[in-house]
C-alpha positions as CSV (number, residue, x, y, z in Angstrom):
1,M,16.8,15.1,13.1
2,I,13.3,15.1,12.9
3,N,13.0,17.7,9.9
4,K,15.3,14.3,8.0
5,T,13.1,11.2,9.3
6,S,9.9,13.3,9.0
7,I,11.0,13.6,4.8
8,I,12.3,9.9,5.0
9,E,8.9,8.4,6.0
10,R,7.2,10.7,4.0
11,I,8.8,10.5,1.5
12,G,8.2,6.4,1.6
13,V,4.6,6.9,2.1
14,V,4.0,8.9,-0.9
15,G,6.1,7.2,-2.8
16,I,4.1,3.5,-1.8
17,I,0.9,5.3,-2.6
18,L,2.3,6.8,-6.5
19,T,3.3,3.6,-7.8
20,A,0.5,1.8,-6.5
21,L,-1.6,4.3,-8.2
22,T,0.0,3.9,-11.8
23,S,-0.6,0.3,-11.5
24,P,-3.7,-1.0,-13.4
25,C,-3.5,-4.1,-10.9
26,C,-4.5,-2.2,-7.8
27,F,-5.9,0.8,-9.3
28,P,-7.4,0.0,-12.4
29,L,-8.9,3.8,-13.1
30,F,-6.0,5.7,-12.1
31,G,-4.0,3.4,-13.8
32,I,-5.7,4.5,-17.6
33,A,-5.9,7.7,-16.7
34,L,-2.6,8.4,-16.1
35,S,-1.8,6.3,-19.4
36,A,-4.0,8.2,-21.5
37,L,-2.6,12.1,-19.9
38,G,1.0,10.7,-21.3
39,F,2.5,9.5,-17.8
40,G,2.1,5.2,-18.8
41,S,1.0,2.9,-16.5
42,F,3.4,0.0,-14.5
43,E,2.9,-3.6,-13.3
44,L,3.1,-3.9,-9.4
45,F,4.0,-7.3,-9.4
46,G,6.3,-7.6,-12.3
47,G,9.2,-6.1,-13.3
48,I,11.2,-3.5,-11.3
49,T,8.2,-1.6,-9.9
50,M,7.9,-4.0,-7.6
51,Y,11.0,-3.7,-6.2
52,V,10.5,0.1,-6.3
53,F,7.5,-0.4,-4.7
54,L,9.2,-2.9,-1.5
55,S,11.8,-0.3,-1.1
56,L,9.2,2.3,-0.2
57,V,8.1,0.3,1.9
58,I,11.6,-0.5,3.5
59,L,11.9,3.2,3.3
60,S,9.0,4.7,5.7
61,V,9.7,1.7,8.2
62,I,13.0,3.2,8.2
63,G,11.5,6.5,9.1
64,A,9.0,5.3,11.6
65,V,11.8,3.8,13.2
66,F,13.7,7.3,13.7
67,S,10.0,8.9,14.6
68,Y,10.3,6.5,17.3
69,L,13.6,7.1,18.5
70,Y,12.7,10.5,18.4
71,H,9.2,10.6,20.8
72,K,9.4,6.8,21.7
73,K,5.8,6.5,21.1
74,V,5.8,2.8,20.6
75,I,2.2,1.7,19.5
76,T,3.1,4.1,16.2
77,L,6.1,1.7,15.5
78,I,4.2,-1.5,16.0
79,I,1.5,-0.2,13.7
80,G,4.0,0.4,10.7
81,I,6.0,-2.5,11.3
82,L,2.7,-4.9,11.4
83,S,1.7,-2.8,8.0
84,S,5.1,-3.0,6.2
85,A,4.5,-7.2,7.1
86,L,1.5,-7.4,5.9
87,I,2.4,-5.9,2.3
88,F,5.7,-8.5,2.2
89,Y,3.3,-11.2,3.1
90,N,1.0,-10.3,0.2
91,Y,4.1,-10.4,-2.1
92,L,5.6,-13.2,-0.9
93,F,2.3,-15.9,0.3
94,D,-0.7,-14.2,-0.7
95,E,-0.5,-12.9,-4.3
96,D,-3.7,-13.8,-5.4
97,S,-5.7,-11.3,-3.5
98,N,-4.7,-7.7,-2.8
99,N,-6.4,-7.2,0.4
100,T,-3.9,-7.1,3.1
101,M,-1.6,-5.4,1.2
102,Y,-4.1,-2.0,1.1
103,I,-4.6,-2.6,4.4
104,G,-0.7,-2.4,5.1
105,M,-0.8,1.0,2.6
106,I,-3.2,2.4,5.0
107,G,-1.4,1.2,7.9
108,L,1.3,2.9,6.9
109,M,-0.8,5.9,5.9
110,I,-1.9,6.1,9.7
111,T,1.6,5.7,11.0
112,S,3.2,8.6,9.3
113,L,0.0,10.5,10.5
114,M,0.7,9.5,14.3
115,N,4.6,9.8,13.6
116,Y,3.0,13.8,12.5
117,Y,1.0,14.7,15.4
118,E,3.7,13.0,17.8
119,T,6.6,14.6,16.9
120,K,4.6,17.7,16.6
121,I,3.8,17.4,20.4
122,F,7.3,16.1,21.1
123,N,8.8,19.9,19.5
124,L,5.9,21.3,21.7
125,M,7.1,20.4,24.7
126,K,11.1,20.1,23.9
127,N,10.9,23.9,22.1
128,K,8.6,25.3,25.0
129,S,7.9,26.2,28.6
130,V,4.6,23.5,28.5
131,I,3.2,23.1,32.0
132,L,2.2,18.8,32.6
133,K,1.3,19.5,36.4
134,S,-3.1,21.0,36.5
135,T,-4.8,21.4,39.2
136,I,-8.3,19.9,39.2
137,T,-11.6,21.3,40.9
138,C,-14.2,19.2,40.7
139,P,-17.5,21.2,40.4
140,D,-19.9,20.0,42.8
141,C,-17.8,19.3,45.6
142,G,-15.0,21.4,45.2
143,H,-12.2,18.9,46.0
144,K,-8.7,19.7,44.1
145,K,-6.1,17.5,42.8
146,E,-3.5,18.3,40.9
147,E,-2.9,15.8,37.8
148,T,0.0,14.7,35.1
149,M,-1.6,15.9,32.0
150,P,-1.3,14.1,28.7
151,T,0.7,15.0,26.0
152,D,0.0,12.1,23.5
153,A,-4.1,12.0,23.8
154,C,-7.0,13.8,25.7
155,Q,-8.7,13.2,28.5
156,F,-12.7,13.2,28.8
157,F,-13.5,11.6,31.6
158,Y,-12.0,12.8,35.3
159,E,-13.5,11.0,38.5
160,C,-13.2,13.2,41.6
161,E,-11.9,10.6,44.0
162,N,-14.2,12.6,46.9
163,C,-17.6,12.9,45.6
164,K,-16.8,10.0,42.5
165,K,-18.4,11.9,40.3
166,V,-17.2,11.9,36.6
167,L,-16.1,14.9,35.3
168,K,-16.7,15.6,31.6
169,P,-15.4,18.5,29.1
170,K,-17.5,21.7,29.3
171,Q,-18.9,22.3,25.9
172,G,-16.5,23.8,23.6
173,D,-13.4,22.2,25.5
174,C,-11.6,19.7,24.1
175,C,-10.6,18.0,27.9
176,V,-11.2,17.9,31.5
177,Y,-8.3,19.9,32.4
178,C,-9.1,22.4,29.9
179,S,-12.7,22.5,31.3
180,Y,-11.8,22.4,35.5
181,G,-8.4,22.3,35.9
182,S,-5.7,25.1,36.6
183,V,-3.7,24.8,33.8
184,P,-5.2,24.1,29.8
185,C,-4.3,21.1,28.2
186,P,-0.7,20.7,26.5
187,P,-2.1,21.1,22.7
188,I,-3.9,24.4,23.6
189,Q,-1.0,25.9,25.6
190,G,0.7,25.7,21.8
191,G,-1.3,27.5,20.4
192,G,-4.8,24.8,19.1
193,K,-7.7,25.7,20.1
194,G,-11.2,24.5,20.3
195,N,-11.0,20.6,19.9
196,C,-7.7,20.4,19.6
197,C,-6.8,17.3,20.8
198,N,-9.2,15.8,17.9
């Protein structure tokens, strides 16, 4: 399922970019260059091209919804929906300015990248025996505590509940679990190296 939904979203986002690149309204230099190469250019705000563009936006949102149903990360879905809303707002109410459309397109690209990362982590947890519990040992007082590691972000700071020292990752480590934990973080367990969470 995830391969199909991921492809749906990527087709939508790539299609949006390519449609905009060939439009002299949005990216004049690309439109002229492609025309010179014989590919022609399209009027993004007129004719059938507008409907193709909006259809690609809808396609990318559908992909984002399916990705959300897979990995359950709501912030990624919210960014995708808001980005699409900005694009539709531009067409319906703000045709004189393309700023909202550009922001929407960037937002959809960010959504696609975030969904790729979340899906990768989810598959890692699903297909491999990833350990989510790690016991952190404070280097100052020796206090130990078992914690559940996050799968969607790195934890850069950790306060020892005994001595209140705030721990930070050692140089070369991506998080406090890789530096002071009994088990490295999920991305490192999956074969990541160095600053895998960045």
